[in-house]
C-alpha positions in Angstrom: 157.1 155.1 26.5 153.9 156.9 28.2 151.3 158.2 25.8 151.1 162.3 26.6 147.8 161.6 28.2 149.0 159.3 30.3 150.3 161.6 33.5 150.5 159.6 37.0 149.4 162.4 39.6 147.5 162.3 42.7 148.1 158.7 43.5 149.9 157.6 46.8 153.5 156.1 46.9 153.5 152.4 47.8 154.0 151.9 51.8 157.4 150.6 51.9 160.8 151.3 53.5 159.6 151.8 56.9 159.7 150.2 59.9 156.4 148.3 61.0 157.3 148.3 64.7 158.6 151.9 65.2 155.7 153.3 63.4 153.1 151.6 65.6 152.5 153.8 68.6 150.3 151.6 70.3 152.6 148.5 69.9 155.9 150.4 70.9 154.1 151.9 74.1 152.4 148.2 74.9 156.1 146.9 74.8 157.5 149.7 77.0 154.9 149.0 79.8 154.9 145.3 80.1 158.7 144.9 79.4 161.3 144.9 82.1 163.2 148.0 82.0 166.6 146.3 82.0 165.2 143.9 78.8 163.4 146.9 76.8 166.8 148.0 74.7 167.0 144.4 73.7 163.8 143.9 72.6 163.3 147.0 71.2 166.2 146.1 69.0 165.2 143.0 68.0 161.7 144.2 67.2 162.8 147.0 65.1 164.8 144.5 63.1 161.8 142.6 62.4 160.1 145.7 61.6 162.2 146.9 59.0 162.3 143.8 57.3 158.3 143.7 57.5 158.3 147.4 55.8 161.2 146.3 52.8 160.5 146.1 49.5 161.9 142.2 49.2 159.7 141.0 52.0 156.1 142.5 50.3 157.6 140.8 47.0 157.8 137.6 49.1 154.5 137.7 50.2 152.7 138.3 46.7 154.8 135.9 45.2 154.1 133.1 48.1 150.3 133.9 47.5 150.8 134.0 43.8 152.3 130.7 44.0 150.2 128.3 46.0 151.6 125.0 47.5 151.4 122.2 45.1 150.8 118.3 46.2 152.9 115.7 45.0 151.4 112.1 45.9 153.9 109.8 43.9 156.9 109.9 41.9 157.3 109.5 38.4 157.8 105.4 39.2 154.4 105.3 41.1 156.2 105.5 44.8 154.2 107.6 47.4 155.8 110.6 48.1 153.2 112.9 49.9 155.2 115.9 49.6 154.2 119.5 49.2 156.1 121.9 47.3 156.3 125.9 48.1 157.3 128.5 46.0 161.0 129.6 47.4 159.4 132.9 48.7 157.0 130.9 51.5 160.7 129.7 52.9 162.2 132.8 53.1 159.2 134.2 54.8 159.2 131.1 57.3 162.9 131.3 57.6 163.0 134.9 58.6 160.1 134.1 61.0 162.0 131.4 62.7 165.2 133.4 62.7 163.7 136.1 64.1 162.7 133.4 67.2 159.1 133.8 66.6 158.5 130.2 67.7 161.0 130.7 71.0 158.8 132.0 73.9 159.0 129.7 76.8 162.2 129.7 78.2 163.4 133.4 78.5 161.9 136.3 80.4 159.3 138.5 78.5 159.6 135.8 76.1 155.5 136.1 75.5 155.7 139.8 75.2 158.8 139.6 72.9 157.7 136.8 70.5 153.7 138.5 70.5 154.5 141.7 69.3 157.0 140.2 66.7 154.6 138.1 65.4 152.7 140.8 65.1 154.8 142.7 63.0 156.2 139.9 60.7 152.3 139.0 60.2 151.7 142.3 58.5 153.8 141.0 55.9 152.0 137.7 54.9 149.7 135.5 56.9 149.9 132.0 55.8 153.5 131.1 56.8 152.3 132.1 60.5 150.1 128.7 60.4 153.5 126.5 61.2 154.6 129.5 63.5 151.7 129.5 65.9 151.6 125.9 65.9 155.3 125.1 66.7 155.2 127.7 69.5 151.9 126.4 71.1 152.7 122.7 70.9 155.5 123.2 74.1 153.0 123.6 76.8 151.8 120.2 75.5 155.0 118.4 75.2 155.6 119.6 78.6 153.3 116.8 80.0 156.2 114.3 79.0 159.4 115.5 80.4 161.2 113.2 78.4 159.5 114.3 75.0 159.9 118.0 75.8 163.7 117.4 76.3 163.8 115.9 73.1 161.6 118.4 71.1 161.6 121.6 72.8 165.4 122.7 71.7 164.2 121.6 68.0 160.9 123.8 68.3 162.6 126.8 69.6 165.5 126.4 67.6 166.6 129.7 65.4 167.7 127.8 62.5 164.9 126.5 59.5 165.4 123.8 57.6 162.6 122.8 55.3 164.4 119.0 54.6 162.3 116.1 54.9 164.3 114.2 57.4 164.2 113.0 60.8 163.9 115.6 63.5 166.9 114.4 64.9 169.2 115.2 61.9 167.8 118.7 61.8 169.0 121.8 63.7 165.4 123.0 64.2 161.6 121.6 63.7 158.5 122.6 63.1 154.7 121.2 64.2 151.5 121.1 62.8 148.0 119.7 64.5 145.7 117.2 63.1 142.6 117.3 65.6 139.5 118.0 63.1 137.6 115.0 61.3 134.9 115.3 59.0 132.1 113.8 61.2 133.1 115.8 64.5 134.1 119.2 63.4 134.7 121.4 66.7 133.5 118.3 68.4 136.8 116.5 69.0 135.2 114.0 71.3 133.7 112.5 68.3 136.6 111.8 66.5 136.9 107.9 64.9 140.8 107.7 64.9 141.8 104.8 66.4 145.4 104.0 68.4 146.5 100.3 68.8 149.0 100.2 71.6 152.6 98.5 70.7 154.5 96.4 73.1 156.9 99.5 73.3 156.0 101.4 76.1 154.3 104.8 75.2 154.0 103.6 71.0 150.7 103.2 69.4 149.7 102.8 65.6 146.9 105.2 64.5 144.6 104.6 61.6 142.1 107.1 60.4 141.6 110.6 59.0 141.8 114.2 59.6 139.7 116.6 58.0 142.0 119.5 58.6 145.9 118.9 59.1 147.3 121.9 58.8 151.2 122.5 57.7 151.6 119.0 56.6 155.5 119.3 55.8 156.0 119.9 59.5 158.2 117.5 61.1 155.8 116.6 63.8 152.1 117.0 64.6 149.7 116.4 67.6 146.8 114.6 66.8 144.0 113.0 68.8 142.6 109.2 68.6 140.9 107.0 70.4 142.9 104.3 72.3 141.6 100.7 71.8 142.3 97.5 73.3 144.6 98.9 76.1 144.9 97.6 79.3 144.9 101.3 80.2 141.9 103.7 80.4 141.4 104.3 76.9 139.6 106.8 75.4 140.5 110.1 73.6 144.6 110.7 73.9 147.1 113.2 72.2 149.6 111.8 70.2 152.7 113.2 68.7 153.4 111.7 65.3 156.6 112.5 63.9 156.8 113.0 59.8 159.8 111.1 59.6 160.8 108.1 62.0 164.2 108.1 63.9 165.8 105.3 61.4 165.3 107.7 58.6 162.0 106.0 57.3 159.3 107.8 56.2 156.1 107.4 58.8 152.9 106.7 56.7 151.1 110.0 56.2 149.1 109.9 53.3 148.1 113.7 51.9 144.7 113.2 49.7 144.3 116.7 48.9 145.2 120.0 49.8 142.2 122.6 51.0 140.9 125.0 48.0 140.4 128.1 50.5 139.3 131.7 50.4 142.4 132.8 51.8 145.8 131.8 53.2 146.7 130.7 49.9 150.6 130.2 50.5 149.8 127.8 53.5 149.1 124.2 52.9 145.9 122.8 54.6 145.3 118.9 54.2 143.4 116.2 54.6 145.6 113.5 55.4 145.2 109.5 56.1 146.8 107.4 59.0 147.3 103.4 58.2 149.3 102.2 60.7 151.3 105.4 61.5 153.4 105.4 64.4 153.1 107.8 67.2 154.2 108.4 70.8 151.4 108.9 73.6 151.6 112.5 75.0 150.1 112.7 78.5 147.7 110.0 80.1 145.2 107.6 78.1 142.0 109.1 77.9 143.2 112.9 78.8 144.0 114.0 75.3 141.8 117.3 75.5 143.2 118.2 78.9 146.8 117.4 77.6 146.2 119.8 74.3 144.0 122.6 76.0 147.1 124.6 76.6 148.5 124.2 72.8 144.5 125.1 71.8 144.7 128.5 74.5 148.1 129.5 73.0 147.0 128.8 69.2 143.7 131.1 70.1 145.9 133.8 71.4 147.7 133.9 68.1 144.6 134.2 66.4 144.2 137.5 68.3 147.3 138.2 67.7 146.8 137.5 63.8 143.6 139.7 63.6 145.7 142.3 65.5 148.1 142.5 62.4 145.6 142.2 59.8 143.7 145.2 61.4 146.8 147.1 62.0 148.3 147.1 58.8 144.9 147.6 56.9 144.4 150.7 59.1 148.0 151.9 58.3 147.3 151.6 54.4 144.0 153.5 54.7 145.7 156.3 56.5 148.5 156.4 54.3 146.3 156.6 51.1 144.1 159.2 52.4 147.2 161.2 53.6 148.5 161.3 50.1 145.5 161.1 48.0 143.3 164.4 47.1 139.8 165.0 46.7 137.2 167.9 46.6 140.1 170.3 47.3 142.2 168.7 49.7 143.9 165.6 51.0 141.6 162.7 51.8 142.4 162.5 55.4 141.5 166.1 56.6 137.8 165.6 55.0 135.9 165.3 58.5 133.7 162.1 57.5 137.1 160.2 56.2 138.3 161.3 59.6 135.5 160.0 61.8 135.9 156.8 59.5 140.0 156.3 60.2 139.6 157.0 63.7 137.2 154.9 64.2 139.1 152.1 62.6 142.3 153.2 64.6 140.3 152.9 67.8 139.6 149.2 66.8 142.9 148.4 65.7 144.7 149.9 68.9 141.9 148.4 71.1 143.3 144.6 69.6 146.7 145.7 70.0 146.5 146.8 73.7 144.4 143.4 74.8 146.7 141.0 73.0 150.1 142.6 74.5 148.5 142.1 77.6 147.6 138.6 77.4 151.0 138.0 76.4 152.3 139.8 79.6 150.0 137.4 81.6 151.6 134.6 80.5 155.2 135.7 80.9 154.0 136.5 84.6 152.5 133.3 85.2 151.0 133.5 88.7 148.3 132.1 89.5 146.2 135.1 89.3 147.5 135.5 85.8 146.3 132.3 84.9 143.0 132.2 86.0 142.6 135.9 83.9 144.0 134.6 81.0 141.5 131.5 80.8 138.6 133.9 80.5 140.6 136.6 78.9 141.7 134.4 75.7 138.8 133.3 74.7 137.0 136.4 75.3 139.7 138.5 73.1 139.7 135.5 70.3 136.0 136.0 70.1 135.8 139.7 69.4 139.1 140.6 68.0 139.0 137.9 65.4 135.1 139.2 64.6 136.3 142.6 64.1 138.7 141.9 61.9 137.0 141.4 58.6 134.6 144.7 58.9 137.9 146.5 59.7 139.7 145.2 56.5 136.6 145.8 54.3 136.2 149.0 56.0 139.8 149.9 55.1 139.7 148.6 51.9 136.9 150.9 50.7 139.2 154.1 51.7 141.5 153.2 49.2 138.4 153.3 46.9 138.5 151.6 43.4 142.5 150.8 44.0 141.6 149.2 47.1 139.7 146.4 45.2 142.6 145.8 43.0 144.8 142.7 43.9 148.5 144.9 43.3 147.1 147.0 46.8 147.5 144.3 48.5 144.6 144.7 50.4 142.2 142.2 48.9 144.8 139.7 50.4 144.1 141.3 53.5 140.2 140.7 53.6 140.5 137.3 52.6 142.7 136.8 55.2 140.4 138.6 57.8 138.1 135.7 58.2 140.4 133.1 59.1 141.1 133.4 62.7 137.5 133.7 63.3 137.2 129.8 62.3 140.7 128.7 63.5 141.0 127.0 66.6 137.2 127.3 67.3 134.3 129.5 65.9 132.6 132.1 67.6 130.2 130.0 68.9 132.9 127.4 70.1 134.3 130.7 71.9 131.2 132.0 73.5 130.4 128.5 75.1 133.9 128.2 76.4 133.6 131.6 78.2 130.3 130.0 79.7 132.0 126.7 80.8 134.7 128.5 82.3 131.7 131.2 84.6 130.1 128.2 85.6 133.2 126.2 86.5 136.1 128.7 87.2 134.6 130.9 89.7 138.5 132.4 90.1 138.7 132.7 86.4 135.7 135.3 86.6 137.4 137.1 89.9 140.6 137.5 88.2 138.9 139.2 84.9 136.6 141.3 87.1 139.8 142.0 89.0 141.3 143.4 86.2 138.9 145.3 85.3 138.3 146.8 88.6 142.0 148.5 88.2 140.2 151.0 85.8 136.9 151.6 87.8 136.4 155.5 88.5 138.5 156.6 85.9 135.8 157.0 83.0 132.3 156.9 83.9 130.9 155.3 80.8 133.3 152.4 81.4 132.0 152.4 85.5 128.3 151.9 83.6 129.4 149.5 81.2 130.6 147.2 84.1 127.5 147.5 86.1 125.6 146.4 83.2 127.9 143.4 82.4 127.8 142.4 86.3 124.0 142.0 85.6 124.1 140.2 83.0 126.7 137.9 84.6 124.3 137.6 87.8 121.6 136.3 85.3 122.4 132.6 83.8 119.0 131.8 83.3 118.9 131.4 79.4 122.3 132.1 78.9 123.3 130.2 76.3 121.0 131.5 73.9 122.6 135.2 74.8 126.1 134.2 75.4 127.5 136.0 72.2 126.1 138.9 73.7 127.5 138.6 77.0 131.1 137.6 75.9 131.2 140.6 73.5 130.0 143.1 76.3 133.2 141.6 78.4 135.6 141.9 75.3 134.6 145.8 74.9 135.1 146.2 79.0 138.2 144.4 79.1 139.2 147.0 76.2 137.9 149.9 77.8 139.5 149.2 80.9 142.9 148.9 79.4 142.5 151.9 76.9 141.3 153.9 80.0 144.5 152.7 81.8 147.0 153.0 79.2 146.3 155.2 76.2 146.7 158.8 75.4 143.3 160.4 76.7 141.7 161.3 73.0 141.9 157.1 72.4 140.1 156.3 75.6 137.8 159.2 75.6 136.6 158.2 71.7 136.8 154.2 72.7 134.5 154.6 76.0 132.0 157.1 74.2 131.3 155.1 71.1 131.6 151.4 72.4 130.4 152.0 75.7 128.4 155.3 75.6 125.8 154.0 73.4 126.3 156.8 71.0 128.0 154.5 68.4 126.1 153.7 64.4 126.2 150.0 63.0 129.2 151.1 60.7 132.5 152.6 61.1 132.7 156.7 60.8 129.4 157.3 63.3 132.0 158.1 66.2 130.0 161.3 68.1 130.9 164.9 68.5 133.4 166.6 70.6 136.1 164.0 70.2 139.8 164.4 69.0 139.5 162.1 65.7 142.8 164.3 64.3 144.8 163.0 67.2 143.5 159.6 67.0 144.4 159.2 63.0 147.5 161.0 63.7 148.7 158.4 66.4 147.4 155.5 63.9 149.7 157.0 60.8 152.5 155.0 59.6 156.1 156.6 58.9 157.2 155.8 55.6 
């Protein structure tokens, strides 16, 4: 029994028992905007099911358990036989199973598939981010596999399956399969052309044996992996080539896949990231010899978009928790949410979250449209958005945590886990510098991409004078390519802000677009959150971001 002095008052109720999708106005409106009208009821129904599951006590318990009990590597059995298996807590499998059954690995074969899948990924990732790694890679592997029609015919139905089967058996014996990826090596990092893993061709057409070490191999329990290796001893072109490496061979024997250790990471604790050794490991070539980067680049682009979506999910959940807490917590004579300074902070955070959500949905719609113009647009816009949204995520998570005060620094609040997750996506699939340099490469080599990007901005021209001024300033920056590498981050940051501003001016309520343009594009914005200028309807901005529990 509690002591008479232990009376709990002025503590917010848990944010549970609500529909994460329906409570997010920016997300619901974005889906309605981009989806075909005849498909909207079905999409809304599917997303509502995911949203209600994401807001449940059960799902939040799974997330806590999966991160409390990290994966465990078992290299050998009791007799000394090599196993190379990773044990996960049952809650990790429940999270992953719910993601797969919700179709979060299936986007390529249905109308509006990328939009529906992106929205679902944004909703479900608010529960827990670690299991999203194999979900993302499984989804993203499809375009790389399609460079080889036979491989695509064999594997694509498995990757798009809505049945999750964690057994370590041949993929042909399973109702569904997951994919991982191994590109990074210790001596090269993002410079994959420096990879030293060797691939020696076999007599069987398209078959090779791989030897080498991968410094980061994600989700080592997956059924297959896309990896890069240097072809040697070939009558063909040789060079860096893409391969499909099955975890278990078709005859049921295990491929040589030696897991050396699991990485001890800052966050993403529920997910296993590993170092692996290949020693005569069987693999199938994907694409042409020497064309490894070109083959895998569409997978990289898709996972980069998922990095932006994942960061948008972290930001949305952080903002939802901050707004919910301050709406139920009183201090200095009234609810925190009504205090002018706190309202300014919350509105500033809400703008960042809505801008991210609106941007990633626009990019998902570009994948669904898949016209030449949209392909050129996303060539630049994905890299620009990945750079900026993932950079904004850690500062949003930190400020949102502070809105909860000391309660936000306690593990039970869930905010520390969000904060630990927040830097991941800026590192994953190419750090900020890699993204900025990729943008420069596209600007210099692919003029159609810049034309498509500027065409998107032009759709909002004349709607807001601050946006018009920012577009003009950006054009001036882009016209001067002298020494541009040294200022690449500045250029990409401006591109991201102008893109977000143009989308919000076109699609968001006036109070949101006005506040965004006044701060991000108008120059009246401080170095910290909570510095929005006077004269804005901040109450409406905050209320729009408030989750309804």
